[in-house]
C-alpha positions as CSV (number, residue, x, y, z in Angstrom):
1,M,35.8,-4.6,9.2
2,N,32.9,-6.6,10.7
3,D,33.1,-4.3,13.8
4,F,32.9,-1.3,11.5
5,L,29.9,-2.8,9.7
6,Q,28.1,-3.5,13.0
7,I,28.6,0.1,14.1
8,G,27.5,1.5,10.8
9,Q,24.3,-0.6,11.0
10,L,23.7,0.5,14.6
11,I,24.0,4.2,13.5
12,Q,21.6,3.6,10.6
13,T,19.1,1.8,12.8
14,T,19.2,4.4,15.5
15,R,18.9,7.2,13.0
16,Y,15.9,5.6,11.5
17,R,14.3,5.2,14.9
18,A,15.0,8.8,15.7
19,L,13.5,10.1,12.4
20,S,10.4,7.8,13.0
21,A,10.0,9.2,16.5
22,V,10.1,12.8,15.2
23,N,7.6,11.9,12.5
24,S,5.3,10.2,14.9
25,E,5.3,13.2,17.2
26,L,4.7,15.6,14.4
27,V,1.8,13.7,12.9
28,N,0.3,13.4,16.5
29,L,0.7,17.1,16.9
30,Y,-1.2,17.8,13.7
31,W,-3.9,15.4,14.7
32,Q,-4.3,17.1,18.1
33,V,-4.4,20.6,16.6
34,G,-6.9,19.3,14.1
35,Q,-9.0,17.7,16.8
36,T,-9.0,20.9,18.9
37,I,-10.0,23.2,16.1
38,S,-12.4,20.8,14.5
39,T,-14.2,20.5,17.8
40,R,-14.3,24.2,18.2
41,L,-15.7,24.8,14.7
42,E,-18.2,22.0,15.1
43,K,-19.6,23.5,18.3
44,A,-19.5,27.0,16.7
45,T,-17.3,28.4,19.5
46,W,-14.9,29.2,16.7
47,G,-15.4,30.7,13.3
48,D,-13.3,31.0,10.1
49,G,-11.9,34.3,11.4
50,M,-10.5,32.6,14.5
51,V,-8.5,30.1,12.4
52,A,-7.0,32.9,10.4
53,E,-6.3,34.8,13.6
54,L,-4.6,31.8,15.0
55,A,-2.4,31.4,11.9
56,E,-1.4,35.1,12.1
57,Y,-0.7,34.9,15.8
58,I,1.7,31.9,15.3
59,K,3.4,33.6,12.4
60,R,3.9,36.9,14.4
61,N,5.0,35.4,17.7
62,Y,6.8,32.3,16.6
63,P,8.4,33.1,13.2
64,E,10.6,30.0,13.5
65,I,7.6,27.7,13.5
66,K,6.6,26.7,9.9
67,G,3.6,24.9,8.5
68,F,0.8,26.6,10.5
69,D,-0.7,29.0,8.0
70,K,-4.4,29.0,7.6
71,N,-4.5,26.4,4.7
72,N,-2.3,24.0,6.6
73,I,-4.4,24.3,9.8
74,Y,-7.5,23.4,7.9
75,R,-5.6,20.4,6.5
76,M,-5.0,19.3,10.0
77,C,-8.8,19.6,10.7
78,R,-9.5,17.5,7.6
79,F,-6.9,15.0,8.7
80,Y,-8.7,14.6,12.1
81,D,-12.2,14.5,10.5
82,A,-11.1,11.9,7.9
83,Y,-10.0,9.3,10.4
84,K,-11.7,10.0,13.7
85,D,-14.5,7.4,13.2
86,L,-12.3,4.7,11.6
87,S,-11.4,1.5,13.4
88,I,-7.7,2.3,13.1
89,V,-8.0,5.2,15.6
90,A,-11.5,4.8,17.0
91,P,-10.4,3.3,20.4
92,V,-8.2,6.3,21.3
93,V,-10.9,8.7,20.2
94,R,-13.7,6.9,22.0
95,Q,-11.6,7.0,25.2
96,I,-11.4,10.7,25.0
97,Q,-15.1,11.1,24.2
98,K,-16.1,9.4,27.4
99,S,-15.5,12.7,29.1
100,D,-18.0,15.5,28.8
101,N,-15.3,18.0,28.9
102,E,-14.6,20.1,25.8
103,A,-11.2,19.4,24.0
104,V,-8.4,21.7,25.1
105,T,-7.1,24.6,22.9
106,I,-3.4,24.0,23.1
107,V,-2.5,27.6,22.1
108,A,-5.2,29.3,24.1
109,P,-3.0,30.3,27.1
110,L,-0.7,32.2,24.8
111,E,-3.3,34.6,23.6
112,P,-5.8,36.2,26.0
113,Q,-8.6,36.7,23.4
114,L,-8.8,33.0,22.6
115,P,-11.2,30.9,24.7
116,E,-9.7,29.6,27.9
117,P,-9.0,25.8,28.1
118,T,-11.5,23.9,30.1
119,S,-9.5,20.7,30.6
120,G,-5.9,19.4,30.4
121,V,-3.8,18.4,27.5
122,N,-4.4,14.7,28.3
123,D,-7.9,15.1,27.0
124,L,-6.6,15.1,23.5
125,S,-6.4,11.7,21.8
126,D,-2.9,10.3,21.2
127,I,-2.4,8.5,17.9
128,R,1.3,7.8,18.2
129,E,0.7,4.1,18.6
130,T,-1.6,3.8,15.6
131,V,-0.8,3.3,11.9
132,L,-1.5,7.0,11.1
133,A,1.8,7.9,12.9
134,Q,3.8,5.4,10.8
135,I,3.9,7.5,7.6
136,S,4.9,11.1,7.1
137,W,2.7,14.1,6.9
138,S,3.6,14.5,3.2
139,H,2.3,11.0,2.6
140,H,-0.9,11.8,4.4
141,L,-1.4,15.0,2.3
142,I,-1.1,12.9,-0.9
143,I,-3.6,10.3,0.4
144,M,-6.1,12.8,1.6
145,G,-5.9,14.8,-1.6
146,R,-6.3,11.9,-4.0
147,C,-8.3,9.2,-2.2
148,K,-12.0,9.4,-1.8
149,T,-13.3,6.6,0.5
150,P,-12.1,5.6,4.0
151,E,-11.2,2.1,2.7
152,E,-9.0,3.5,-0.1
153,K,-7.2,5.8,2.4
154,E,-6.5,3.0,4.8
155,F,-5.3,0.8,2.0
156,Y,-2.7,3.2,0.9
157,I,-1.6,4.0,4.5
158,R,-1.0,0.3,5.1
159,L,0.7,-0.1,1.7
160,C,3.1,2.7,2.5
161,I,4.0,1.1,5.8
162,R,4.5,-2.3,4.4
163,E,6.4,-1.3,1.2
164,H,8.2,1.8,2.6
165,Y,7.0,3.9,-0.4
166,S,8.5,7.3,-1.1
167,K,6.1,10.1,-1.9
168,R,6.8,9.6,-5.6
169,E,6.1,5.9,-5.5
170,L,2.9,6.4,-3.5
171,D,1.7,8.9,-6.1
172,R,2.4,6.4,-8.9
173,Q,0.5,3.6,-7.0
174,I,-2.5,5.8,-6.7
175,T,-2.2,6.9,-10.4
176,S,-2.0,3.2,-11.4
177,S,-5.2,2.4,-9.4
178,A,-3.4,-0.1,-7.1
179,F,-6.4,-0.1,-4.7
180,E,-8.9,-1.0,-7.3
181,R,-6.6,-3.6,-8.9
182,V,-5.9,-5.3,-5.6
183,M,-9.5,-5.4,-4.5
184,I,-10.6,-6.8,-7.9
185,G,-7.7,-9.2,-8.0
186,N,-8.3,-10.6,-4.5
187,A,-11.9,-11.4,-5.4
188,K,-10.7,-13.4,-8.4
189,L,-7.9,-15.4,-6.7
190,P,-8.0,-19.1,-7.6
191,E,-8.9,-21.6,-4.9
192,S,-5.2,-22.8,-4.7
193,I,-4.2,-19.2,-3.7
194,R,-7.2,-18.6,-1.5
195,K,-6.1,-21.6,0.7
196,L,-2.8,-19.8,1.5
197,P,-2.5,-17.7,4.7
198,H,-4.2,-14.3,4.4
199,E,-1.0,-12.3,4.3
200,M,0.1,-14.4,1.3
201,T,-3.0,-13.7,-0.8
202,N,-2.5,-9.9,-0.4
203,V,0.9,-10.1,-2.2
204,F,-0.5,-10.8,-5.7
205,K,-2.5,-8.6,-8.1
206,D,-5.0,-9.4,-10.8
207,S,-3.1,-7.0,-13.1
208,Y,0.3,-5.3,-13.2
209,V,1.1,-1.9,-14.8
210,F,4.4,-1.6,-16.7
211,E,3.9,1.9,-18.2
212,F,7.6,2.5,-17.7
213,L,8.7,0.1,-20.4
214,N,7.8,2.1,-23.5
215,L,7.9,-1.0,-25.6
216,P,7.1,-0.5,-29.3
217,E,4.5,-2.8,-30.8
218,P,4.8,-5.6,-31.8
219,Y,7.3,-7.1,-29.4
220,L,8.4,-10.7,-28.5
221,E,8.5,-12.4,-25.1
222,N,12.3,-12.0,-25.1
223,D,11.9,-8.2,-25.7
224,L,9.4,-8.0,-22.7
225,R,11.8,-9.9,-20.4
226,K,14.8,-7.7,-21.4
227,A,12.8,-4.5,-20.9
228,L,11.6,-5.6,-17.5
229,L,15.2,-6.4,-16.5
230,H,16.4,-3.1,-17.8
231,E,13.8,-1.4,-15.6
232,L,14.2,-3.9,-12.7
233,K,13.8,-1.3,-10.0
234,H,10.5,-0.1,-11.3
235,F,9.4,-3.7,-12.0
236,M,10.1,-4.8,-8.4
237,L,8.4,-1.7,-7.0
238,E,5.3,-2.7,-9.0
239,L,5.6,-6.3,-7.7
240,G,6.3,-5.3,-4.1
241,T,9.5,-4.5,-2.2
242,D,9.7,-7.9,-0.5
243,Y,10.7,-9.5,-3.8
244,L,14.4,-10.5,-4.3
245,F,15.6,-11.1,-7.8
246,V,17.1,-14.6,-8.3
247,G,17.6,-14.9,-12.0
248,E,16.4,-14.7,-15.6
249,K,16.0,-17.7,-17.9
250,F,16.5,-19.7,-14.7
251,P,17.8,-23.2,-15.7
252,I,16.2,-26.4,-14.4
253,K,17.0,-29.9,-15.6
254,V,14.5,-32.7,-15.6
255,G,15.6,-36.1,-16.9
256,N,17.9,-35.4,-19.8
257,R,16.2,-32.2,-20.8
258,D,17.0,-28.6,-20.0
259,F,14.3,-26.0,-19.3
260,R,14.4,-22.3,-18.5
261,I,12.0,-20.2,-16.4
262,D,11.6,-16.6,-17.6
263,L,12.1,-14.9,-14.3
264,V,12.5,-16.3,-10.7
265,F,12.2,-14.2,-7.5
266,F,12.3,-15.0,-3.9
267,H,9.7,-13.4,-1.6
268,R,11.0,-12.7,1.8
269,A,7.7,-12.5,3.7
270,L,6.3,-15.6,2.0
271,Q,9.6,-17.4,2.2
272,C,9.2,-19.0,-1.2
273,L,10.4,-18.9,-4.8
274,V,8.0,-17.2,-7.2
275,A,8.3,-18.1,-10.9
276,F,7.1,-15.6,-13.5
277,E,6.3,-16.8,-17.0
278,L,5.8,-14.0,-19.6
279,K,3.3,-14.2,-22.5
280,T,2.8,-11.5,-25.1
281,D,-0.6,-12.8,-26.1
282,R,-3.8,-13.7,-24.2
283,F,-3.9,-16.6,-21.7
284,E,-4.2,-20.1,-23.1
285,P,-5.0,-23.2,-20.9
286,E,-1.9,-25.0,-22.0
287,Y,0.3,-22.3,-20.4
288,L,-0.9,-23.5,-17.0
289,G,0.5,-27.0,-17.5
290,K,4.0,-25.7,-18.3
291,T,4.0,-23.3,-15.3
292,N,2.9,-26.2,-13.0
293,F,5.7,-28.3,-14.4
294,Y,8.2,-25.5,-13.5
295,L,6.8,-25.2,-10.0
296,E,7.2,-29.0,-9.4
297,A,10.8,-28.8,-10.6
298,L,11.6,-25.9,-8.4
299,D,10.1,-27.6,-5.3
300,R,11.9,-30.9,-5.9
301,D,15.3,-29.7,-7.0
302,V,15.8,-26.0,-5.9
303,R,13.6,-25.2,-2.9
304,K,15.4,-25.4,0.5
305,S,14.0,-27.4,3.4
306,N,13.0,-24.3,5.3
307,E,11.2,-22.6,2.4
308,N,7.5,-22.8,1.5
309,P,6.2,-24.4,-1.8
310,S,6.9,-22.3,-4.9
311,I,4.2,-20.0,-6.4
312,G,3.7,-19.3,-10.1
313,V,2.6,-16.1,-11.8
314,L,1.5,-16.2,-15.4
315,L,1.8,-12.7,-16.8
316,C,-0.3,-12.5,-20.0
317,K,-1.2,-9.5,-22.2
318,D,-4.8,-10.4,-22.0
319,K,-7.1,-13.1,-20.5
320,D,-10.6,-14.3,-20.7
321,E,-11.8,-14.6,-17.1
322,E,-14.1,-17.6,-17.8
323,V,-11.2,-19.5,-19.5
324,V,-8.9,-18.7,-16.6
325,E,-11.6,-20.0,-14.1
326,Y,-12.0,-23.2,-16.0
327,A,-8.3,-23.8,-16.4
328,L,-7.6,-23.2,-12.7
329,S,-10.6,-25.1,-11.3
330,R,-8.8,-28.4,-11.1
331,S,-5.3,-27.1,-10.6
332,L,-3.8,-27.8,-7.2
333,S,-0.7,-25.7,-7.8
334,P,-0.6,-22.2,-6.3
335,T,-0.6,-20.3,-9.6
336,M,-1.9,-16.8,-10.4
337,V,-2.9,-15.7,-13.9
338,A,-2.4,-12.0,-14.1
339,R,-2.8,-9.4,-16.9
340,Y,-0.1,-6.8,-17.5
341,L,-0.7,-3.4,-18.9
342,T,1.8,-1.2,-20.7
343,Q,-0.4,1.9,-20.2
344,L,-2.0,3.2,-17.1
345,P,-5.5,1.7,-16.6
346,E,-8.7,3.8,-16.9
347,K,-9.5,4.5,-13.2
348,K,-13.2,5.1,-13.7
349,L,-13.5,1.8,-15.5
350,L,-11.8,0.0,-12.6
351,Q,-14.0,1.8,-10.1
352,Q,-17.1,0.7,-12.0
353,K,-15.9,-2.9,-12.0
354,L,-15.2,-2.7,-8.3
355,H,-18.6,-1.3,-7.6
356,E,-20.2,-4.1,-9.7
357,L,-18.2,-6.6,-7.8
358,F,-19.3,-5.3,-4.4
359,E,-22.9,-5.3,-5.6
360,K,-22.6,-8.9,-6.8
361,E,-21.2,-10.0,-3.5
362,E,-24.0,-8.2,-1.6
363,K,-26.7,-10.0,-3.6
364,M,-25.1,-13.4,-3.0
365,P,-27.0,-15.5,-0.4
366,K,-25.2,-15.5,3.0
367,A,-23.9,-18.8,4.2
C-alpha cells in the first residue's frame, strides 16, 4: 500500500506541475499579445478597427482557438499595461526595451494586410519566471477588475500564490478588504510581534471577518467557539491555509489546577503553536495576563524542542486602540489583539483609515 501511495502522490505532483506549466505558458502568451498590441496602439500604428479585425481573423481562420474576441484582447492589453512598470516584471521589460526595435506582431505573418514584423519573437518579454505566471488568467481578471492600485494588485497576486486561493476565495478576500485590513494591522503590530522575522508578521491581521457564522445576538463565547468549529473550513481560510487545527478547549495542567485554551492551532510556516482566546466583548487589559499564562504553559509543557515559541491571538468583539497599546507596551510575550467582525467591513472606511495611516507615516520625522 505504501508503494501505491507513493505512485499516487507522484501522479498528483506531476499533474500539478503539468497544469502549472500550461497556465504559465497561457499567461505568458496573453502578456505577449497584450504587449504587442499595446505597443502598436501606443505608437498609433494600430487603431481600434485593427483590434476588431484581428479578433475576426482569428475567429474565422482558427475556430478552435477560444478567448481571442475583441474584449478579451483588450483585457490582455490592460494586463500588460497594468504591470509593465512594476518591480515584479520590470527587469524583463527593461531588457526588451534596450532595443530600439519595435515589438513583433505575432500574428502578422498570417495576414498580409497587417503590418509586417520588424524583429523576432525573442523581442517580446517573457514573464514565465515571474509571480504573474503563478496564478491563473481567471484570477488575474478578478484582480484587475476589482483592485485599483498597483500595491493592491500585487498583494492579492502574492496572497493567491501563498494561500492557493480558488477564484471564489480570492473574490471573498477582496470583498472582505483583506488588503486594507492587513496593511492597517501590520502598522499596529505590538513590539513583541514586530521583533519576529518579517514572514511571521505578515501572518496576522488586525481584524478578522466571520460573516459566514450568522450568529444571532446576543451570544456567548461558547456559542462563538462552536460556530467557528462548525464552519472550520471558512474559519481556517480566513486565518490562512498554513494553519492546522490542534484542538478546542485545549487542556493544560499547571500545579494542581486544570485550564483550557479556547482554540489551539499549529502554523506550518512559523513552526509554532498559536493559541486563540475568544471574547464576545471589547478588549480588557486583564485578558492579556491570562493569554500570556497560557503561552507560558504551552511552551513549557506542550511545545516540542524543534518548534518556535508559541504565539497568542486575543480575538475580541471590539477594542480601544490606546488601551491595547498600553496593555501590550510592557508585554514580552508575542501576543496579538485582534478584532473580529460578523459582517463585512465598510471598504471605504478602511480605505480612508489606510490613507490617514500613510499620511501620518509620511509626516513622521525620518530617522
